N, C-alpha and C positions, 0 to 999 in steps of 0.2 A: 504493500500500500504506500510506503514511503517513496518508493521509486516512481510510482504513478503520480503521486503528489508533486514530486520534484519535476517530473516531465511537464505537468501542466503549469507549474511556476515558470519553467523554462520557456514554454510557449507564450505565456503572458509577457515575460521579459522581452522575447523576440518582437512581439507586437509593439510594446512600448518603445523599444530602441529603434525599430524601423520608422515609427511615426516621428520620433525625435529627429532622426536623420532626415526624413522628408521635410519636416518643418524647417530645418536649417539649410538644406542643400538644394531643394527642388524649387524652381521658380513657380509662382502661381499660374494656373491655367489661363491661357489666352485663346478662347475657343475660335476666334476668327483668324488666328495665325495658322501658317501651314504646319504639317506634321512635325513634331508630335504635340501640337497645340501649346507650344511654348515650354514643354517639358523636356525630358531627356530620353531620346530614343535608345532603346536597348537592342531590338532586332526588328527586321522587316523581311519576312520570307514570302513576299508576293501578296498572298491573300490574307496573311495574318501579321499584325504588328503588335509590338509590346513596347510601352514607354512608361516612364515615371512622370506622373503629372500630379501636382499638388492641388487638391480641392478640399473644401470644407463642407460638411453636411450637418445641418441643424435638425434634420428630420430623421425618418426611419430609412429602411432599405431604399436605394435608388433615389433618395431625396424626397420621398413622399411625406406629407404632413410637416413641412418645414416650419410652420407657425405654431407647432405644438411641442416644442422641445422639452419643456418642463414636464408636461404630461407623459411624454415618451420616456424621459428619464425615470419618472416614478414607476411606470409600467415595467421598464427594464429592471429596476431594483426589486420589484415584487417577483418577477419571473426568476431572476437570479436567486433570490432568497428561497423561493418555493422549490426550485430545482435542487439547491444545496440541502435543504431540509429533507426532501424526498430521497435524494441519493444517500444521505448520511443516516437516516433513521428508518425509512419505509421500503426501500427498493427490494431488498432481500433477493436479488438476482432475477426479479421479474422482467426488468428492462435492462438491456446492455448498458452498463455504466459508462464505458469509454466514450461513446458518441454523445451522451448527455453531458459529461464533463467537458467535452470539446465545446459544446454550446455555451456552457457556463463560462468557460475561459474566454471565448469570443465576446460574449455579452459583457463580461467584466471589463475587458480591454476597451470596448467602446464606451462603457459607462465612465471609466477613468478619464477618457478623453473629454467627455462632456463636463465632468467635474473640474478638469484642469483648464480647458479652453473655452467651454461653452458650445462646442461643436465636436464632431468626429473628424479626424484627419484621414483622408483617403488619398492614395497615390499610385496604385497599380492599375494600369489601363491597357486593355486589349482592344484591337479592332479586328473583326472577322469579315472578310470580303467587303470592305468599305463601310461596315456598320459598326459603330462604336458600342462597346460593352460598358455598362456603368463602372465608373472608377471605384475601386474598393481597397481594402487593407487586409492584413493578415487575420485580424479578429473576425472579419466578415468571412474569410476562408474557413476558419475554425467552425463558425456557426453552420456554414453550408455543408462542410464535411460531416459534422455531427448529425445534421438533419438527414443527409443522404445515408449515413451509417444506420440511423434509427429506421429509416424507411426499408432498407435492404434487410436489416436484422429481423424486422417484423414480417417481411415477406418470406424470409427463410424459415421462420418459426411456423408460418402457415403451411409451407410446403412440407415440413417435417411432421406436422401434427397428423395423427391418423384420422381418417374420415369416418 
């Protein structure tokens, strides 16, 4: 259990340090400028590009609900607290803990941003076949990987269960 806790602390530290680096080294996005929108281009393999672009997000995923940042922070705090209580006291192996801890780690990283800056720092930017994917951060990746992990683990349980 201590190794697992250390792993999640490491992931949280990676999120924090990459956001600090983005804050200090990546220029803010200039959407009307040519690729990579004023950021730092990392690779361009024809149909797929990846760049580091500094943007802030006061809302939820993909910038939705930007005028409700206080409410969203409260909601995040409730979800984080509920997941930690569930995982610590009630899970008893019913739900795979690893994906849920990924979600807690990502949500915590973004909540720390809100407390520190009043917004979340995003900086990873992909484009696919000329279509821009929303700019995100490591914490967002943890949340997504956790959600995908939960989805597939529940699908696997249904497949294994006798009919």
